C-alpha positions as CSV (number, residue, x, y, z in Angstrom):
1,X,-10.7,8.5,44.2
2,X,-9.7,8.2,40.5
3,X,-7.0,5.7,39.9
4,X,-4.9,8.1,37.8
5,X,-5.1,10.9,40.5
6,X,-4.3,8.4,43.2
7,X,-1.1,7.2,41.6
8,X,0.1,10.6,40.4
9,X,0.8,9.4,36.8
10,X,0.9,11.7,33.8
11,X,-1.3,9.7,31.4
12,X,-1.5,6.1,32.6
13,X,-4.0,5.1,30.0
14,X,-1.8,6.3,27.1
15,X,1.2,4.7,28.7
16,X,-0.4,1.3,29.3
17,X,-1.6,1.4,25.7
18,X,2.0,1.3,24.6
19,X,3.0,-1.7,26.8
20,X,0.8,-4.6,25.9
21,X,1.7,-8.2,25.0
22,X,5.3,-7.9,23.8
23,X,6.5,-11.4,23.3
24,X,5.3,-14.1,20.9
25,X,6.7,-16.8,18.7
26,X,8.7,-15.4,15.8
27,X,8.0,-17.1,12.5
28,X,11.4,-17.1,10.8
29,X,11.9,-17.2,7.1
30,X,13.1,-20.6,6.0
31,X,16.9,-20.8,6.2
32,X,17.3,-17.1,7.0
33,X,18.3,-15.3,10.1
34,X,17.3,-11.8,10.8
35,X,19.5,-9.1,9.2
36,X,18.1,-6.4,11.3
37,X,17.4,-6.1,15.1
38,X,15.7,-2.8,14.9
39,X,14.1,-0.4,12.3
40,X,14.2,3.3,12.0
41,X,11.8,4.9,9.5
42,X,12.2,8.5,8.5
43,X,8.7,9.5,7.2
44,X,8.8,12.8,5.5
45,X,5.1,13.3,4.9
46,X,3.5,15.3,2.1
47,X,5.2,13.8,-0.9
48,X,8.8,14.8,-1.4
49,X,9.6,15.8,-5.0
50,X,11.9,13.1,-6.3
51,X,13.1,15.1,-9.3
52,X,14.4,17.8,-6.9
53,X,16.2,15.3,-4.6
54,X,17.1,11.6,-5.3
55,X,16.3,11.4,-9.0
56,X,17.7,14.5,-10.9
57,X,16.4,15.1,-14.4
58,X,18.6,17.6,-16.2
59,X,17.2,16.8,-19.6
60,X,13.6,17.9,-18.8
61,X,12.4,20.8,-20.8
62,X,13.5,24.1,-19.3
63,X,10.0,25.3,-18.2
64,X,9.5,22.2,-16.0
65,X,13.1,21.4,-15.0
66,X,14.2,21.7,-11.4
67,X,16.5,24.6,-10.8
68,X,18.7,22.5,-8.5
69,X,21.5,21.0,-10.5
70,X,22.7,17.4,-10.3
71,X,25.9,16.8,-8.2
72,X,28.2,13.9,-7.9
73,X,28.0,11.7,-4.8
74,X,30.9,9.8,-3.2
75,X,29.9,6.9,-5.4
76,X,31.0,7.2,-9.0
77,X,28.1,7.3,-11.4
78,X,25.4,8.2,-8.8
79,X,24.1,11.7,-8.7
80,X,21.6,13.5,-6.4
81,X,20.6,17.1,-6.7
82,X,22.5,19.9,-4.8
83,X,19.7,19.9,-2.2
84,X,21.2,16.7,-0.9
85,X,24.8,17.9,-0.9
86,X,25.6,16.7,2.6
87,X,23.8,13.4,2.1
88,X,25.7,12.9,-1.1
89,X,28.8,12.3,0.9
90,X,27.2,9.2,2.4
91,X,25.8,7.7,-0.8
92,X,28.1,4.7,-0.2
93,X,25.8,3.8,2.7
94,X,22.5,4.3,0.8
95,X,20.5,2.2,-1.7
96,X,18.1,4.5,-3.5
97,X,15.0,2.9,-5.1
98,X,13.9,5.3,-7.9
99,X,11.0,3.1,-9.2
100,X,8.4,3.2,-6.5
101,X,4.9,3.4,-7.7
102,X,1.2,2.9,-6.6
103,X,-2.2,4.4,-7.2
104,X,-3.2,5.9,-3.8
105,X,-3.1,9.7,-4.3
106,X,-4.4,11.1,-1.0
107,X,-2.2,12.0,1.8
108,X,-4.1,10.1,4.6
109,X,-4.5,7.0,2.5
110,X,-0.9,7.2,1.2
111,X,0.5,7.6,4.7
112,X,-1.6,4.7,6.0
113,X,-0.3,2.6,3.0
114,X,3.3,3.2,4.3
115,X,2.5,2.7,8.0
116,X,0.6,-0.6,7.4
117,X,2.2,-1.9,4.2
118,X,-1.1,-2.7,2.5
119,X,-3.7,-0.5,0.7
120,X,-6.2,0.9,3.1
121,X,-9.8,-0.2,2.9
122,X,-9.5,-4.0,3.1
123,X,-11.8,-6.4,4.9
124,X,-9.5,-6.7,7.9
125,X,-8.0,-3.8,9.8
126,X,-4.3,-4.4,9.3
127,X,-2.0,-3.2,12.1
128,X,1.0,-0.8,11.6
129,X,4.2,-2.6,10.6
130,X,5.6,-1.4,14.0
131,X,2.7,-2.9,15.9
132,X,3.0,-6.2,14.1
133,X,6.8,-6.3,14.8
134,X,6.2,-5.6,18.5
135,X,3.7,-8.5,18.5
136,X,5.9,-11.0,16.8
137,X,9.3,-10.1,18.2
138,X,8.7,-8.2,21.4
139,X,11.4,-5.9,22.8
140,X,14.8,-6.2,24.3
141,X,14.2,-3.0,26.3
142,X,11.1,-3.6,28.5
143,X,11.6,-0.2,30.1
144,X,10.7,1.4,26.8
145,X,7.7,1.1,24.4
146,X,8.6,-1.2,21.5
147,X,7.0,1.1,18.9
148,X,7.6,4.8,19.1
149,X,6.7,7.8,16.8
150,X,8.6,11.0,17.1
151,X,6.8,13.3,17.7
152,X,3.6,11.9,16.4
153,X,1.6,15.1,16.0
154,X,2.0,15.7,12.3
155,X,-1.0,16.0,9.9
156,X,-1.1,12.3,9.1
157,X,0.0,10.7,12.4
158,X,-3.6,9.9,13.1
159,X,-3.4,7.2,10.5
160,X,-1.6,4.8,12.9
161,X,-3.5,1.6,13.7
162,X,-3.1,-1.4,16.0
163,X,-5.6,-3.3,13.8
164,X,-6.7,-6.7,15.0
165,X,-3.8,-6.9,17.4
166,X,-3.9,-5.8,21.0
167,X,-4.4,-2.1,21.7
168,X,-1.5,-2.5,24.1
169,X,0.8,-2.6,21.1
170,X,-0.2,0.6,19.4
171,X,2.4,3.3,18.8
172,X,3.7,5.5,21.6
173,X,3.9,9.2,20.5
174,X,6.5,11.4,22.2
175,X,4.6,14.6,21.4
176,X,6.0,18.1,21.3
177,X,5.8,20.9,18.7
178,X,9.4,21.7,18.9
179,X,12.0,19.3,20.2
180,X,14.6,22.1,19.9
181,X,12.9,23.8,22.8
182,X,15.0,23.3,26.0
183,X,11.8,22.8,27.9
184,X,10.7,19.9,25.8
185,X,9.9,16.7,27.7
186,X,8.5,13.4,26.4
187,X,4.7,12.9,27.0
188,X,3.3,10.5,29.6
189,X,6.6,9.1,30.8
190,X,7.0,11.1,34.0
191,X,5.4,11.5,37.4
192,X,3.1,14.4,38.1
193,X,4.6,17.5,39.7
194,X,4.8,17.0,43.5
195,X,5.1,13.2,43.3
196,X,8.7,12.0,43.8
197,X,10.0,8.5,43.3
198,X,9.6,7.6,46.9
199,X,6.0,8.7,47.1
200,X,5.3,6.9,43.8
201,X,6.7,3.6,45.1
202,X,4.7,3.9,48.4
203,X,1.5,4.4,46.4
204,X,2.3,1.5,44.1
205,X,2.8,-0.7,47.1
206,X,-0.4,0.4,48.6
207,X,-2.3,-0.1,45.4
208,X,-1.0,-3.7,45.2
209,X,-3.0,-4.4,48.3
210,X,-6.3,-3.0,46.9
211,X,-8.8,-5.2,45.1
212,X,-9.5,-2.7,42.3
213,X,-11.9,-3.9,39.5
214,X,-10.1,-3.6,36.2
215,X,-12.4,-5.4,33.8
216,X,-14.0,-2.9,31.4
217,X,-17.3,-3.5,29.7
218,X,-17.4,-5.4,26.5
219,X,-14.6,-7.3,24.7
220,X,-11.3,-6.4,26.4
221,X,-8.1,-7.9,27.8
222,X,-8.3,-10.1,30.9
223,X,-7.8,-8.7,34.4
224,X,-4.4,-10.4,34.5
225,X,-3.4,-8.7,31.2
226,X,-4.6,-5.3,32.5
227,X,-2.5,-5.9,35.6
228,X,0.5,-6.6,33.4
229,X,-0.2,-3.4,31.5
230,X,-0.1,-1.4,34.8
231,X,3.0,-3.2,36.0
232,X,4.9,-2.4,32.8
233,X,3.8,1.2,33.0
234,X,4.9,1.4,36.6
235,X,8.3,0.0,35.7
236,X,8.7,2.5,32.9
237,X,7.9,5.4,35.2
238,X,10.2,4.1,37.9
239,X,13.1,3.3,35.7
240,X,15.7,6.1,35.2
241,X,16.7,4.6,31.9
242,X,13.3,5.4,30.5
243,X,13.5,9.1,30.9
244,X,17.2,9.0,29.9
245,X,16.4,7.5,26.5
246,X,14.4,10.6,25.7
247,X,16.8,13.2,27.2
248,X,18.4,15.1,24.4
249,X,20.4,17.2,26.9
250,X,22.7,14.2,27.4
251,X,24.0,14.6,23.9
252,X,27.2,16.7,23.3
253,X,26.5,20.2,22.1
254,X,28.6,19.6,19.0
255,X,26.6,16.6,18.0
256,X,23.3,18.4,18.5
257,X,24.7,21.1,16.2
258,X,25.7,18.5,13.7
259,X,22.1,17.3,13.4
260,X,20.8,20.8,13.3
261,X,19.4,22.6,16.3
262,X,15.9,22.9,14.8
263,X,13.0,20.6,15.4
264,X,13.8,18.2,12.5
265,X,17.5,17.7,13.5
266,X,16.6,17.0,17.1
267,X,13.9,14.5,16.1
268,X,16.4,12.7,14.0
269,X,18.8,12.7,16.9
270,X,16.2,11.4,19.3
271,X,15.5,8.6,16.7
272,X,19.1,7.5,17.0
273,X,18.9,7.7,20.8
274,X,15.9,5.4,20.9
275,X,17.5,2.9,18.6
276,X,20.6,2.9,20.7
277,X,18.4,2.4,23.8
278,X,16.8,-0.7,22.3
279,X,13.4,0.5,20.9
280,X,12.5,-2.1,18.3
281,X,10.6,0.2,15.8
282,X,10.9,4.0,15.6
283,X,9.1,6.3,13.1
284,X,10.1,9.9,12.7
285,X,7.2,12.0,11.5
286,X,8.7,15.4,11.3
287,X,8.0,19.0,10.1
288,X,9.7,22.2,11.2
289,X,7.4,24.4,13.2
290,X,6.8,28.1,12.8
291,X,9.6,30.1,14.4
292,X,10.8,33.7,14.4
293,X,13.0,32.9,11.4
294,X,10.2,31.2,9.6
295,X,7.0,33.3,10.2
296,X,3.8,31.9,8.8
297,X,5.3,28.5,8.5
298,X,2.5,26.6,10.2
299,X,2.2,23.6,7.9
300,X,5.7,22.8,6.6
301,X,5.2,19.5,5.0
302,X,6.2,18.6,1.4
303,X,2.9,19.2,-0.3
304,X,4.3,21.9,-2.7
305,X,1.3,22.6,-4.9
306,X,2.4,26.3,-5.1
307,X,5.6,28.1,-5.5
308,X,7.8,25.1,-4.9
309,X,11.0,27.1,-5.8
310,X,10.4,30.2,-3.8
311,X,13.2,31.3,-1.5
312,X,10.9,31.9,1.5
313,X,7.3,31.4,2.4
314,X,4.9,30.0,-0.2
315,X,2.2,32.0,1.4
316,X,-1.0,30.9,3.2
317,X,-3.6,30.4,0.4
318,X,-3.4,27.3,-1.6
319,X,-3.7,27.7,-5.4
320,X,-3.6,31.5,-5.2
321,X,0.2,31.7,-5.6
322,X,0.4,30.7,-1.9
323,X,1.0,27.4,-0.2
324,X,-0.9,26.7,3.1
325,X,1.9,27.9,5.3
326,X,4.9,26.0,4.0
327,X,8.2,27.2,2.6
328,X,10.0,26.6,-0.7
329,X,11.7,23.2,-1.0
330,X,15.2,24.8,-1.1
331,X,14.9,26.7,2.2
332,X,16.6,25.5,5.4
333,X,13.2,24.7,7.0
334,X,12.6,22.2,4.2
335,X,15.5,20.4,2.4
336,X,18.2,22.3,4.2
337,X,17.4,20.9,7.6
338,X,16.5,17.5,6.0
339,X,19.8,17.2,4.2
340,X,21.8,18.1,7.3
341,X,19.9,15.8,9.6
342,X,20.0,12.9,7.2
343,X,23.8,13.2,6.7
344,X,24.4,13.5,10.5
345,X,22.1,10.5,11.2
346,X,24.0,8.2,8.7
347,X,27.4,9.3,10.0
348,X,26.4,9.0,13.7
349,X,24.8,5.6,13.3
350,X,27.7,4.3,11.3
351,X,30.3,5.6,13.8
352,X,28.4,4.0,16.7
353,X,28.1,0.6,14.8
354,X,24.3,0.9,14.9
355,X,23.9,0.7,11.1
356,X,25.1,-2.9,11.2
357,X,21.9,-4.0,13.0
358,X,19.4,-1.3,12.1
359,X,17.4,-1.0,8.9
360,X,17.0,2.7,8.2
361,X,14.3,3.7,5.7
362,X,13.8,7.2,4.2
363,X,10.3,7.3,2.8
364,X,7.5,9.5,1.6
365,X,3.9,8.6,0.5
366,X,4.4,9.6,-3.2
367,X,6.3,12.0,-5.4
368,X,5.5,15.2,-7.3
369,X,4.4,15.8,-10.9
370,X,7.2,16.0,-13.5
371,X,5.6,19.2,-14.8
372,X,5.0,22.4,-12.9
373,X,1.4,23.6,-12.6
374,X,0.1,27.1,-13.3
375,X,0.9,28.1,-9.7
376,X,4.6,27.1,-10.1
377,X,4.1,24.1,-7.9
378,X,4.1,20.3,-8.3
379,X,1.0,18.2,-7.6
380,X,0.6,14.6,-6.2
381,X,2.3,12.0,-8.3
382,X,2.1,8.2,-7.6
383,X,3.5,6.8,-10.9
384,X,7.1,7.2,-9.9
385,X,9.0,8.4,-6.8
386,X,12.0,7.5,-4.7
387,X,12.8,6.1,-1.3
388,X,16.1,5.0,0.2
389,X,17.5,2.4,2.6
390,X,20.6,2.0,4.7
391,X,22.0,-0.4,7.3
392,X,21.3,-4.0,8.3
393,X,23.1,-5.6,5.3
394,X,21.8,-3.1,2.7
395,X,24.4,-2.8,-0.1
396,X,25.0,0.9,-0.2
397,X,26.2,2.8,-3.2
398,X,23.5,1.6,-5.6
399,X,20.5,2.8,-7.4
400,X,17.6,0.4,-8.0
401,X,15.2,1.0,-10.9
402,X,14.9,4.1,-13.1
403,X,12.4,6.6,-14.4
404,X,11.9,8.2,-17.8
405,X,13.6,11.4,-18.9
406,X,11.2,13.6,-16.9
407,X,10.8,11.4,-13.9
408,X,7.2,10.8,-14.7
409,X,7.0,7.0,-15.0
410,X,9.0,4.1,-13.6
411,X,10.5,2.1,-16.5
412,X,11.6,-1.1,-14.8
413,X,11.9,-3.0,-11.5
414,X,8.8,-1.2,-10.1
415,X,8.1,-1.6,-6.4
416,X,5.1,-0.6,-4.2
417,X,4.7,0.1,-0.4
418,X,3.7,-3.6,-0.1
419,X,7.2,-4.5,-1.2
420,X,8.7,-1.9,1.2
421,X,6.8,-3.5,4.1
422,X,7.8,-7.0,3.0
423,X,11.4,-5.8,3.0
424,X,11.2,-4.7,6.6
425,X,9.5,-7.9,7.8
426,X,12.0,-10.0,5.8
427,X,15.0,-8.1,7.2
428,X,13.7,-8.8,10.7
429,X,13.5,-12.5,9.9
430,X,9.7,-12.6,9.9
431,X,8.2,-15.3,7.6
432,X,5.4,-13.6,5.6
433,X,4.1,-17.0,4.6
434,X,2.9,-17.6,8.1
435,X,-0.4,-15.8,8.9
436,X,-1.5,-14.1,12.1
437,X,-5.0,-14.7,13.5
438,X,-7.8,-12.4,14.5
439,X,-9.9,-12.9,17.7
440,X,-12.3,-14.8,15.4
441,X,-9.5,-17.1,14.4
442,X,-9.4,-15.7,10.9
443,X,-5.9,-16.1,9.3
444,X,-4.5,-12.8,8.0
445,X,-1.3,-12.4,5.9
446,X,0.4,-9.1,6.7
447,X,1.5,-8.2,3.2
448,X,0.0,-10.7,0.8
449,X,0.9,-8.6,-2.3
450,X,4.4,-7.7,-1.1
451,X,7.8,-9.2,-2.1
452,X,11.1,-8.2,-0.4
453,X,13.3,-5.9,-2.5
454,X,16.1,-8.5,-2.7
455,X,18.5,-6.3,-4.7
456,X,19.0,-4.1,-1.7
457,X,21.1,-6.9,-0.2
């Protein structure tokens, strides 16, 4: 009888992969305690146009200028565009870095660069930042995976890696095309239909008396480690707090409305729930799905090569005055839902006191060209783009770095994804001067080229 069928688990292999070795010595930076206990990364994949959002450029020549005007925020002297009108009310909580730059122009590679904090293609397979954090710090919530991606089924979510660390520390993906669907349930954290908690415990007790061979062929964790994986998986499945952490129905209707009742808003809300429940590292990898109000919207990321300023669908044919199933940047499915969810997240986490101990990062893999192309879109642009931070000691109400008149090039204080990663590690009190070691005892520095963005604090 197959072990999975015998136990009545949803996907035991996927679940145990999220529950490996979770506790290790934490190399602390000299003389510095951790500012952050947890990290929440909002990864808006596809390359958000910085000149249409965080870095308005009203002096650009008319034919290439964004139609979205600059607006004042609640911090004198700082402006966003009107696409961030709700977020602008929380600028006092945000530090915007307008001088990000690198030279990785592909979506998969750019996303990997953000997830791992180093350029892809090196001699050693570097783990995701979330995996490394789980390895070094562990978790304060053993009933939950330490590293979660919501929902983890976007175009670039396959770029996650556990690298040279244990596969038991790889990311746990919640799954789900539309978290706004009342029928949505998290993947792999429930018993199969027909197996209640009592039957599950009986089967677990029976299993403990069986001598089941667990050692796979080839290099693998020890039998004892595999047993620990199963024990942790069992504890998750048997713990009501596990399912509860993912249960959006427990949130007040008014709050769900505040975030936005679409997929993006509910993903952001779930991110807050997971942080509040003790998940160490959470990544939101979000795009609105196709719905009755957004027909043809089957690929609504930020890759606006065509018709970026259309008021509806960009079409379905790239570079033919179409856009591969996405909608214009100013529509609700794009910046409308993003602005609403971002403002709600900042307000909600501040009200609950979570910002004091959580580093929140709003990131994208690169920006968009300062000039419109012949299809009235903006192409990939790595020479200048913006990201933002909040919480965990971040000094809000500031802009770091600047770009030229058109937003084409960073002029000073340039930073890379290496520096972004170093900032996360440093905020958690992890000493980047101390290497980790591969199975072959090779020392590996997680971000050898990165330096924390100290001005944030």
